[in-house]
DOLO-890477 format. One record per residue (C-alpha): residue number from 1; z, y, x. Coordinates in nm, 3 decimals, decimal comma. Last residue first. Example, Ala and Ser with C-alpha at 12.3 -4.5 7.8 and 13.67 -1.06 7.14 Angstrom:
BEGIN
<site 2; <0,714; -0,106; 1,367>> <site 1; <0,780; -0,450; 1,230>> 
***
This chain:
BEGIN
<site 493; <-12,127; 19,037; 7,228>> <site 492; <-11,885; 19,191; 7,003>> <site 491; <-12,009; 19,557; 6,905>> <site 490; <-12,194; 19,449; 6,565>> <site 489; <-11,886; 19,225; 6,469>> <site 488; <-11,684; 19,494; 6,521>> <site 487; <-11,864; 19,744; 6,348>> <site 486; <-11,904; 19,524; 6,029>> <site 485; <-12,192; 19,346; 5,921>> <site 484; <-12,185; 19,247; 5,563>> <site 483; <-12,242; 18,858; 5,521>> <site 482; <-12,241; 18,740; 5,179>> <site 481; <-12,040; 18,500; 4,934>> <site 480; <-11,942; 18,754; 4,683>> <site 479; <-12,216; 18,714; 4,445>> <site 478; <-12,177; 18,330; 4,456>> <site 477; <-11,849; 18,376; 4,242>> <site 476; <-12,084; 18,463; 3,975>> <site 475; <-12,185; 18,104; 3,963>> <site 474; <-11,851; 17,995; 3,742>> <site 473; <-11,615; 17,719; 3,787>> <site 472; <-11,418; 17,542; 3,532>> <site 471; <-11,501; 17,187; 3,622>> <site 470; <-11,858; 17,235; 3,640>> <site 469; <-11,906; 17,103; 3,282>> <site 468; <-12,007; 16,755; 3,433>> <site 467; <-11,659; 16,746; 3,615>> <site 466; <-11,504; 16,799; 3,311>> <site 465; <-11,701; 16,578; 3,109>> <site 464; <-11,650; 16,307; 3,378>> <site 463; <-11,278; 16,336; 3,367>> <site 462; <-11,284; 16,267; 2,978>> <site 461; <-11,507; 15,995; 3,014>> <site 460; <-11,253; 15,857; 3,285>> <site 459; <-10,963; 15,934; 2,998>> <site 458; <-11,160; 15,762; 2,726>> <site 457; <-11,268; 15,488; 2,937>> <site 456; <-10,870; 15,386; 2,999>> <site 455; <-10,795; 15,427; 2,673>> <site 454; <-11,080; 15,182; 2,570>> <site 453; <-10,979; 14,925; 2,846>> <site 452; <-10,653; 14,906; 2,685>> <site 451; <-10,755; 14,845; 2,331>> <site 450; <-10,960; 14,574; 2,520>> <site 449; <-10,635; 14,448; 2,670>> <site 448; <-10,448; 14,441; 2,340>> <site 447; <-10,714; 14,280; 2,164>> <site 446; <-10,767; 13,988; 2,385>> <site 445; <-10,378; 13,925; 2,390>> <site 444; <-10,380; 13,920; 2,018>> <site 443; <-10,660; 13,678; 2,003>> <site 442; <-10,512; 13,449; 2,269>> <site 441; <-10,168; 13,421; 2,071>> <site 440; <-10,360; 13,404; 1,764>> <site 439; <-10,553; 13,075; 1,905>> <site 438; <-10,204; 12,922; 2,050>> <site 437; <-10,071; 12,955; 1,722>> <site 436; <-10,329; 12,800; 1,519>> <site 435; <-10,345; 12,538; 1,773>> <site 434; <-9,976; 12,462; 1,705>> <site 433; <-10,059; 12,288; 1,378>> <site 432; <-10,027; 12,461; 1,031>> <site 431; <-9,797; 12,389; 0,737>> <site 430; <-9,480; 12,259; 0,934>> <site 429; <-9,291; 12,547; 0,858>> <site 428; <-9,198; 12,657; 1,187>> <site 427; <-9,600; 12,640; 1,242>> <site 426; <-9,659; 12,886; 0,931>> <site 425; <-9,371; 13,089; 1,077>> <site 424; <-9,557; 13,087; 1,406>> <site 423; <-9,912; 13,146; 1,243>> <site 422; <-9,787; 13,466; 1,028>> <site 421; <-9,644; 13,606; 1,318>> <site 420; <-9,948; 13,571; 1,526>> <site 419; <-10,180; 13,720; 1,212>> <site 418; <-9,953; 14,003; 1,213>> <site 417; <-10,000; 14,074; 1,580>> <site 416; <-10,379; 14,005; 1,550>> <site 415; <-10,403; 14,295; 1,259>> <site 414; <-10,196; 14,541; 1,432>> <site 413; <-10,442; 14,488; 1,775>> <site 412; <-10,791; 14,478; 1,528>> <site 411; <-10,633; 14,811; 1,362>> <site 410; <-10,596; 14,957; 1,674>> <site 409; <-10,939; 14,887; 1,786>> <site 408; <-11,089; 15,066; 1,504>> <site 407; <-10,919; 15,361; 1,611>> <site 406; <-11,017; 15,306; 1,966>> <site 405; <-11,339; 15,242; 1,884>> <site 404; <-11,398; 15,547; 1,694>> <site 403; <-11,245; 15,760; 1,982>> <site 402; <-11,461; 15,587; 2,235>> <site 401; <-11,804; 15,656; 2,028>> <site 400; <-11,699; 16,038; 2,017>> <site 399; <-11,601; 16,046; 2,377>> <site 398; <-11,914; 15,863; 2,475>> <site 397; <-12,129; 16,089; 2,261>> <site 396; <-11,996; 16,418; 2,462>> <site 395; <-11,982; 16,205; 2,816>> <site 394; <-12,366; 16,137; 2,746>> <site 393; <-12,436; 16,483; 2,631>> <site 392; <-12,290; 16,598; 2,918>> <site 391; <-12,471; 16,388; 3,139>> <site 390; <-12,821; 16,430; 3,048>> <site 389; <-12,780; 16,826; 3,006>> <site 388; <-12,700; 16,813; 3,374>> <site 387; <-12,993; 16,579; 3,460>> <site 386; <-13,231; 16,823; 3,248>> <site 385; <-13,086; 17,096; 3,472>> <site 384; <-13,102; 16,903; 3,821>> <site 383; <-13,452; 16,813; 3,698>> <site 382; <-13,538; 17,200; 3,670>> <site 381; <-13,379; 17,285; 3,971>> <site 380; <-13,568; 17,023; 4,195>> <site 379; <-13,904; 17,085; 4,023>> <site 378; <-13,856; 17,437; 4,124>> <site 377; <-13,749; 17,362; 4,489>> <site 376; <-14,067; 17,167; 4,494>> <site 375; <-14,277; 17,436; 4,406>> <site 374; <-14,120; 17,663; 4,655>> <site 373; <-14,191; 17,404; 4,928>> <site 372; <-14,542; 17,413; 4,833>> <site 371; <-14,579; 17,823; 4,846>> <site 370; <-14,419; 17,801; 5,243>> <site 369; <-14,674; 17,488; 5,359>> <site 368; <-14,956; 17,698; 5,168>> <site 367; <-14,809; 17,998; 5,375>> <site 366; <-14,791; 17,807; 5,689>> <site 365; <-15,147; 17,639; 5,648>> <site 364; <-15,282; 18,004; 5,636>> <site 363; <-15,102; 18,109; 5,924>> <site 362; <-15,238; 17,808; 6,121>> <site 361; <-15,591; 17,868; 6,027>> <site 360; <-15,736; 17,831; 6,394>> <site 359; <-15,507; 18,130; 6,490>> <site 358; <-15,746; 18,420; 6,543>> <site 357; <-15,670; 18,778; 6,580>> <site 356; <-15,291; 18,774; 6,589>> <site 355; <-15,174; 19,108; 6,626>> <site 354; <-14,923; 19,304; 6,910>> <site 353; <-14,804; 19,641; 6,918>> <site 352; <-14,634; 19,740; 7,211>> <site 351; <-14,366; 20,039; 7,269>> <site 350; <-14,258; 20,222; 7,556>> <site 349; <-13,994; 20,445; 7,713>> <site 348; <-13,891; 20,457; 8,049>> <site 347; <-13,583; 20,625; 8,267>> <site 346; <-13,461; 20,689; 8,591>> <site 345; <-13,138; 20,890; 8,704>> <site 344; <-13,061; 20,914; 9,120>> <site 343; <-13,138; 21,289; 9,087>> <site 342; <-12,866; 21,337; 8,869>> <site 341; <-12,621; 21,229; 9,145>> <site 340; <-12,362; 20,870; 9,049>> <site 339; <-12,591; 20,653; 9,296>> <site 338; <-12,514; 20,912; 9,573>> <site 337; <-12,223; 20,740; 9,739>> <site 336; <-12,419; 20,410; 9,716>> <site 335; <-12,681; 20,511; 9,935>> <site 334; <-13,034; 20,397; 9,868>> <site 333; <-13,017; 20,508; 9,510>> <site 332; <-13,090; 20,361; 9,153>> <site 331; <-12,936; 20,498; 8,836>> <site 330; <-13,004; 20,409; 8,477>> <site 329; <-13,294; 20,371; 8,233>> <site 328; <-13,489; 20,158; 8,032>> <site 327; <-13,653; 20,150; 7,662>> <site 326; <-13,821; 19,945; 7,443>> <site 325; <-14,006; 19,919; 7,116>> <site 324; <-14,159; 19,617; 6,980>> <site 323; <-14,419; 19,640; 6,691>> <site 322; <-14,572; 19,351; 6,518>> <site 321; <-14,911; 19,314; 6,364>> <site 320; <-14,959; 19,129; 6,025>> <site 319; <-15,056; 18,811; 5,882>> <site 318; <-14,764; 18,647; 6,025>> <site 317; <-14,562; 18,866; 5,732>> <site 316; <-14,708; 18,607; 5,518>> <site 315; <-14,504; 18,307; 5,639>> <site 314; <-14,159; 18,510; 5,621>> <site 313; <-14,265; 18,638; 5,257>> <site 312; <-14,305; 18,257; 5,164>> <site 311; <-13,992; 18,186; 5,314>> <site 310; <-13,853; 18,424; 5,097>> <site 309; <-13,938; 18,215; 4,790>> <site 308; <-13,790; 17,889; 5,002>> <site 307; <-13,444; 18,039; 5,004>> <site 306; <-13,451; 18,162; 4,670>> <site 305; <-13,555; 17,801; 4,528>> <site 304; <-13,253; 17,688; 4,727>> <site 303; <-13,019; 17,901; 4,542>> <site 302; <-13,114; 17,762; 4,227>> <site 301; <-13,045; 17,385; 4,333>> <site 300; <-12,723; 17,504; 4,482>> <site 299; <-12,649; 17,658; 4,158>> <site 298; <-12,741; 17,368; 3,971>> <site 297; <-12,492; 17,147; 4,182>> <site 296; <-12,247; 17,422; 4,103>> <site 295; <-12,221; 17,363; 3,728>> <site 294; <-12,104; 17,656; 3,570>> <site 293; <-12,381; 17,925; 3,519>> <site 292; <-12,707; 17,730; 3,419>> <site 291; <-12,431; 17,474; 3,236>> <site 290; <-12,353; 17,754; 2,991>> <site 289; <-12,722; 17,745; 2,837>> <site 288; <-12,606; 17,388; 2,681>> <site 287; <-12,359; 17,610; 2,471>> <site 286; <-11,973; 17,541; 2,495>> <site 285; <-11,831; 17,193; 2,580>> <site 284; <-11,478; 17,281; 2,435>> <site 283; <-11,242; 17,005; 2,562>> <site 282; <-10,953; 16,850; 2,372>> <site 281; <-10,755; 16,672; 2,646>> <site 280; <-10,774; 16,293; 2,690>> <site 279; <-10,475; 16,115; 2,571>> <site 278; <-10,209; 16,025; 2,853>> <site 277; <-9,982; 15,674; 2,822>> <site 276; <-10,134; 15,449; 3,092>> <site 275; <-9,879; 15,221; 3,219>> <site 274; <-9,695; 15,305; 3,546>> <site 273; <-9,723; 15,104; 3,858>> <site 272; <-9,632; 15,296; 4,192>> <site 271; <-9,889; 15,409; 4,388>> <site 270; <-9,931; 15,267; 4,755>> <site 269; <-10,109; 15,379; 5,047>> <site 268; <-9,988; 15,251; 5,414>> <site 267; <-10,235; 14,973; 5,415>> <site 266; <-10,539; 15,181; 5,266>> <site 265; <-10,507; 15,448; 5,528>> <site 264; <-10,473; 15,804; 5,375>> <site 263; <-10,740; 16,091; 5,342>> <site 262; <-10,677; 16,148; 4,969>> <site 261; <-11,025; 15,986; 4,901>> <site 260; <-10,965; 15,712; 5,131>> <site 259; <-10,633; 15,631; 4,954>> <site 258; <-10,769; 15,641; 4,609>> <site 257; <-11,035; 15,378; 4,681>> <site 256; <-10,750; 15,153; 4,836>> <site 255; <-10,565; 15,199; 4,489>> <site 254; <-10,860; 15,087; 4,309>> <site 253; <-10,948; 14,792; 4,549>> <site 252; <-10,546; 14,670; 4,481>> <site 251; <-10,591; 14,726; 4,120>> <site 250; <-10,879; 14,481; 4,113>> <site 249; <-10,698; 14,239; 4,333>> <site 248; <-10,394; 14,244; 4,115>> <site 247; <-10,609; 14,172; 3,809>> <site 246; <-10,675; 13,813; 3,982>> <site 245; <-10,305; 13,757; 3,961>> <site 244; <-10,270; 13,901; 3,593>> <site 243; <-10,574; 13,680; 3,495>> <site 242; <-10,423; 13,344; 3,661>> <site 241; <-10,129; 13,384; 3,485>> <site 240; <-10,279; 13,435; 3,129>> <site 239; <-10,462; 13,106; 3,222>> <site 238; <-10,140; 12,934; 3,288>> <site 237; <-9,960; 13,034; 2,992>> <site 236; <-10,277; 12,945; 2,757>> <site 235; <-10,260; 12,623; 2,916>> <site 234; <-9,884; 12,582; 2,905>> <site 233; <-9,942; 12,637; 2,521>> <site 232; <-10,231; 12,365; 2,469>> <site 231; <-10,032; 12,122; 2,675>> <site 230; <-9,714; 12,163; 2,477>> <site 229; <-9,912; 12,132; 2,145>> <site 228; <-10,103; 11,821; 2,263>> <site 227; <-9,777; 11,645; 2,350>> <site 226; <-9,680; 11,661; 1,967>> <site 225; <-9,415; 11,841; 1,812>> <site 224; <-9,111; 11,715; 1,609>> <site 223; <-8,984; 11,429; 1,822>> <site 222; <-8,692; 11,613; 1,959>> <site 221; <-8,822; 11,640; 2,299>> <site 220; <-9,168; 11,785; 2,147>> <site 219; <-8,939; 12,025; 1,939>> <site 218; <-8,787; 12,137; 2,272>> <site 217; <-9,113; 12,175; 2,453>> <site 216; <-9,284; 12,333; 2,196>> <site 215; <-8,950; 12,620; 2,207>> <site 214; <-8,961; 12,621; 2,631>> <site 213; <-9,355; 12,661; 2,598>> <site 212; <-9,308; 12,975; 2,318>> <site 211; <-9,071; 13,116; 2,541>> <site 210; <-9,293; 13,115; 2,833>> <site 209; <-9,559; 13,219; 2,631>> <site 208; <-9,409; 13,505; 2,537>> <site 207; <-9,296; 13,585; 2,925>> <site 206; <-9,666; 13,555; 3,008>> <site 205; <-9,788; 13,773; 2,730>> <site 204; <-9,545; 14,046; 2,869>> <site 203; <-9,710; 14,010; 3,205>> <site 202; <-10,044; 14,016; 3,103>> <site 201; <-9,997; 14,361; 2,884>> <site 200; <-9,829; 14,521; 3,191>> <site 199; <-10,119; 14,386; 3,411>> <site 198; <-10,361; 14,540; 3,125>> <site 197; <-10,173; 14,882; 3,121>> <site 196; <-10,125; 14,893; 3,510>> <site 195; <-10,487; 14,814; 3,522>> <site 194; <-10,593; 15,138; 3,298>> <site 193; <-10,355; 15,326; 3,506>> <site 192; <-10,597; 15,222; 3,812>> <site 191; <-10,871; 15,353; 3,614>> <site 190; <-10,701; 15,678; 3,526>> <site 189; <-10,619; 15,747; 3,912>> <site 188; <-10,988; 15,599; 3,992>> <site 187; <-11,144; 15,896; 3,751>> <site 186; <-10,909; 16,167; 3,847>> <site 185; <-10,971; 16,067; 4,254>> <site 184; <-11,340; 16,080; 4,197>> <site 183; <-11,328; 16,405; 3,971>> <site 182; <-11,128; 16,554; 4,282>> <site 181; <-11,434; 16,462; 4,536>> <site 180; <-11,696; 16,567; 4,286>> <site 179; <-11,559; 16,895; 4,229>> <site 178; <-11,482; 16,957; 4,577>> <site 177; <-11,830; 16,849; 4,719>> <site 176; <-11,966; 17,050; 4,439>> <site 175; <-11,776; 17,389; 4,533>> <site 174; <-11,892; 17,328; 4,909>> <site 173; <-12,235; 17,284; 4,783>> <site 172; <-12,251; 17,618; 4,617>> <site 171; <-12,104; 17,755; 4,913>> <site 170; <-12,379; 17,604; 5,112>> <site 169; <-12,652; 17,742; 4,829>> <site 168; <-12,460; 18,074; 4,908>> <site 167; <-12,526; 18,037; 5,269>> <site 166; <-12,917; 17,926; 5,200>> <site 165; <-12,953; 18,255; 4,990>> <site 164; <-12,841; 18,495; 5,277>> <site 163; <-13,051; 18,313; 5,510>> <site 162; <-13,330; 18,329; 5,313>> <site 161; <-13,274; 18,685; 5,262>> <site 160; <-13,209; 18,757; 5,632>> <site 159; <-13,571; 18,579; 5,707>> <site 158; <-13,704; 18,799; 5,432>> <site 157; <-13,589; 19,081; 5,598>> <site 156; <-13,706; 18,993; 5,954>> <site 155; <-14,026; 18,931; 5,815>> <site 154; <-14,034; 19,250; 5,611>> <site 153; <-14,363; 19,429; 5,676>> <site 152; <-14,288; 19,679; 5,960>> <site 151; <-13,951; 19,536; 6,082>> <site 150; <-13,934; 19,744; 6,388>> <site 149; <-13,842; 19,532; 6,687>> <site 148; <-13,593; 19,679; 6,918>> <site 147; <-13,523; 19,681; 7,303>> <site 146; <-13,282; 19,873; 7,494>> <site 145; <-13,218; 19,832; 7,871>> <site 144; <-12,968; 19,919; 8,135>> <site 143; <-12,978; 19,968; 8,492>> <site 142; <-12,734; 20,041; 8,759>> <site 141; <-12,882; 20,014; 9,103>> <site 140; <-12,770; 20,045; 9,467>> <site 139; <-13,037; 19,962; 9,721>> <site 138; <-13,019; 19,972; 10,103>> <site 137; <-13,299; 19,980; 10,352>> <site 136; <-13,341; 19,819; 10,737>> <site 135; <-13,645; 19,929; 10,903>> <site 134; <-13,843; 19,811; 11,248>> <site 133; <-14,064; 20,084; 11,313>> <site 132; <-14,426; 20,080; 11,276>> <site 131; <-14,693; 20,207; 11,523>> <site 130; <-14,937; 20,454; 11,306>> <site 129; <-15,270; 20,248; 11,326>> <site 128; <-15,280; 20,290; 10,892>> <site 127; <-15,521; 20,084; 10,764>> <site 126; <-15,304; 19,881; 10,559>> <site 125; <-15,016; 19,727; 10,771>> <site 124; <-14,896; 19,412; 10,787>> <site 123; <-14,510; 19,411; 10,908>> <site 122; <-14,468; 19,422; 11,285>> <site 121; <-14,194; 19,659; 11,303>> <site 120; <-14,008; 19,412; 11,064>> <site 119; <-13,853; 19,576; 10,708>> <site 118; <-13,486; 19,512; 10,666>> <site 117; <-13,337; 19,459; 10,322>> <site 116; <-13,032; 19,552; 10,180>> <site 115; <-12,947; 19,456; 9,833>> <site 114; <-12,707; 19,579; 9,527>> <site 113; <-12,745; 19,535; 9,162>> <site 112; <-12,589; 19,626; 8,837>> <site 111; <-12,643; 19,535; 8,465>> <site 110; <-12,649; 19,651; 8,121>> <site 109; <-12,804; 19,538; 7,794>> <site 108; <-12,876; 19,650; 7,448>> <site 107; <-12,997; 19,492; 7,185>> <site 106; <-13,140; 19,669; 6,848>> <site 105; <-13,009; 19,592; 6,516>> <site 104; <-13,147; 19,425; 6,229>> <site 103; <-13,163; 19,111; 6,406>> <site 102; <-12,774; 19,051; 6,384>> <site 101; <-12,794; 18,988; 6,026>> <site 100; <-13,014; 18,663; 6,121>> <site 99; <-12,711; 18,525; 6,341>> <site 98; <-12,464; 18,634; 6,035>> <site 97; <-12,689; 18,402; 5,841>> <site 96; <-12,644; 18,135; 6,087>> <site 95; <-12,272; 18,186; 6,126>> <site 94; <-12,247; 18,143; 5,725>> <site 93; <-12,424; 17,835; 5,743>> <site 92; <-12,217; 17,703; 6,000>> <site 91; <-11,873; 17,762; 5,813>> <site 90; <-12,044; 17,591; 5,499>> <site 89; <-12,123; 17,291; 5,695>> <site 88; <-11,778; 17,311; 5,821>> <site 87; <-11,631; 17,304; 5,492>> <site 86; <-11,866; 16,995; 5,383>> <site 85; <-11,746; 16,815; 5,646>> <site 84; <-11,362; 16,884; 5,559>> <site 83; <-11,466; 16,772; 5,193>> <site 82; <-11,634; 16,478; 5,343>> <site 81; <-11,313; 16,414; 5,559>> <site 80; <-11,051; 16,441; 5,256>> <site 79; <-10,707; 16,556; 5,365>> <site 78; <-10,587; 16,875; 5,224>> <site 77; <-10,805; 16,899; 4,875>> <site 76; <-10,736; 16,517; 4,827>> <site 75; <-10,360; 16,553; 4,899>> <site 74; <-10,377; 16,829; 4,648>> <site 73; <-10,561; 16,595; 4,386>> <site 72; <-10,323; 16,312; 4,458>> <site 71; <-10,002; 16,542; 4,343>> <site 70; <-10,184; 16,665; 4,068>> <site 69; <-10,248; 16,306; 3,926>> <site 68; <-9,897; 16,214; 4,036>> <site 67; <-9,780; 16,517; 3,803>> <site 66; <-10,003; 16,405; 3,520>> <site 65; <-10,051; 16,730; 3,225>> <site 64; <-10,448; 16,625; 3,190>> <site 63; <-10,569; 16,982; 3,177>> <site 62; <-10,396; 17,004; 3,548>> <site 61; <-10,722; 16,799; 3,664>> <site 60; <-10,888; 17,179; 3,622>> <site 59; <-10,694; 17,287; 3,946>> <site 58; <-10,977; 17,574; 4,039>> <site 57; <-11,042; 17,736; 3,690>> <site 56; <-10,873; 17,590; 3,391>> <site 55; <-11,095; 17,405; 3,137>> <site 54; <-11,090; 17,583; 2,820>> <site 53; <-10,838; 17,434; 2,534>> <site 52; <-10,645; 17,720; 2,452>> <site 51; <-10,948; 17,863; 2,335>> <site 50; <-10,973; 17,632; 2,043>> <site 49; <-11,211; 17,291; 2,062>> <site 48; <-11,518; 17,247; 1,859>> <site 47; <-11,478; 16,925; 1,717>> <site 46; <-11,618; 16,562; 1,737>> <site 45; <-11,482; 16,322; 1,478>> <site 44; <-11,783; 16,386; 1,359>> <site 43; <-12,130; 16,386; 1,536>> <site 42; <-12,259; 16,595; 1,799>> <site 41; <-12,630; 16,657; 1,947>> <site 40; <-12,531; 16,958; 2,170>> <site 39; <-12,677; 17,338; 2,126>> <site 38; <-12,986; 17,527; 2,149>> <site 37; <-13,169; 17,301; 2,426>> <site 36; <-13,256; 17,468; 2,775>> <site 35; <-13,595; 17,410; 2,911>> <site 34; <-13,603; 17,596; 3,282>> <site 33; <-13,746; 17,902; 3,331>> <site 32; <-13,778; 18,049; 3,702>> <site 31; <-13,538; 18,245; 3,896>> <site 30; <-13,708; 18,567; 3,988>> <site 29; <-13,742; 18,637; 4,368>> <site 28; <-13,982; 18,902; 4,522>> <site 27; <-14,300; 18,756; 4,649>> <site 26; <-14,433; 18,816; 5,025>> <site 25; <-14,441; 19,097; 5,177>> <site 24; <-14,193; 19,393; 5,280>> <site 23; <-14,327; 19,741; 5,299>> <site 22; <-14,030; 19,972; 5,406>> <site 21; <-14,099; 19,956; 5,776>> <site 20; <-14,450; 20,121; 5,717>> <site 19; <-14,293; 20,484; 5,722>> <site 18; <-14,219; 20,379; 6,104>> <site 17; <-14,550; 20,297; 6,192>> <site 16; <-14,681; 20,625; 6,046>> <site 15; <-14,389; 20,807; 6,228>> <site 14; <-14,500; 20,647; 6,536>> <site 13; <-14,847; 20,750; 6,491>> <site 12; <-14,764; 21,096; 6,409>> <site 11; <-14,521; 21,161; 6,709>> <site 10; <-14,821; 20,987; 6,928>> <site 9; <-15,059; 21,242; 6,776>> <site 8; <-14,824; 21,546; 6,824>> <site 7; <-14,808; 21,460; 7,217>> <site 6; <-14,486; 21,311; 7,340>> <site 5; <-14,344; 21,538; 7,628>> <site 4; <-14,251; 21,407; 7,975>> <site 3; <-13,991; 21,491; 8,200>> <site 2; <-14,055; 21,453; 8,561>> <site 1; <-13,919; 21,183; 8,751>> 
***
């Protein structure tokens, strides 16, 4: 095949098209504003914490200084199936991004062919009267092809931009799943310890009531106490035993919930009973604006806006023409021994330009669809921000109120215990009936249980605050979540 020289006009046209490759249609992404309060609404005894009270990055639960909790959290990170699914989705997002990044490179193919064909003597002729002969012909070829679609108006670049933003959104979702699961483990753990405290209170009360029943029964046998006193004490004893039995069911359900979170079968999973002794750590809520960078769910919603913004550019690029460059070449001969000869070389170069003239409004509808998707993602982002402010404010208010309730409830427990001691002394002195003692016993039990519940709520609310503050996470880590093609990836099949 003779050599062909490209004309100056063709070179100029090709150069112009390549210069147009720098044009990218569609809006460039800018994060929309969201309503952000200047500060949290806090009252005494809330205080700003010291720098040492910052939430640890990664293993945020270590701030509670509980080795049993640390063990459970590690198990959940290793075996929780919801987390495993989120990790798989994250890997899929990376593969999807790599798939789109690969489109910036040309595709190259190679093949080999060999054939032998017999042409009969009686094959059709086209106007010739010369007698034909039977012909047997061999054909050997070693062709290669190369093709590339020039990204004239940024459709591919916008597609890659959307894929990378989706990849980062998947990374934020993975962090959010990890945060939610570890927070559920911590919340259920402190609820379990609260139930252990209540069970200990009930069991201690049962022991005290049993001794009281023995005393009353002895006084009744001696003719000092009435049968009514015995019946009242026995009623309270059995009622307390019933409460302890029913509470065991709640404890088992909570234990089973933790088993599912740490990837263990519930029948084989057990946690040793231990009373709740921990105190909520001092935490710094920071400024409300910090949440925009510390919450993985907000970061996920923000990255989703970047995805939908890029999709507008993809839709608008459909209005412009596409340019496909292609080439093929190789060696072709009828004798395999001559396949490598220079005279066996063939090649071809070309380009196709295409433009849709009439689509029945499909392109306009696609652009409107993409714009509406972006508007929806903006609304979802702003709602995520508002929800985050609500959750943190609720946690801060809750901790303040629960702190006050803990202090007053402890005073109530102390007063109930003094009332019981006075009632027992007055009963022994014959100044009151045993009903006063039974009432004081019941009152003390109720107040001790309420104190245990409040303490458990304080710990659970602290867990929620840590979660709602982002668990020490920072959105700046998403900058490293991107696909950069390497040579080994480019040449890989």
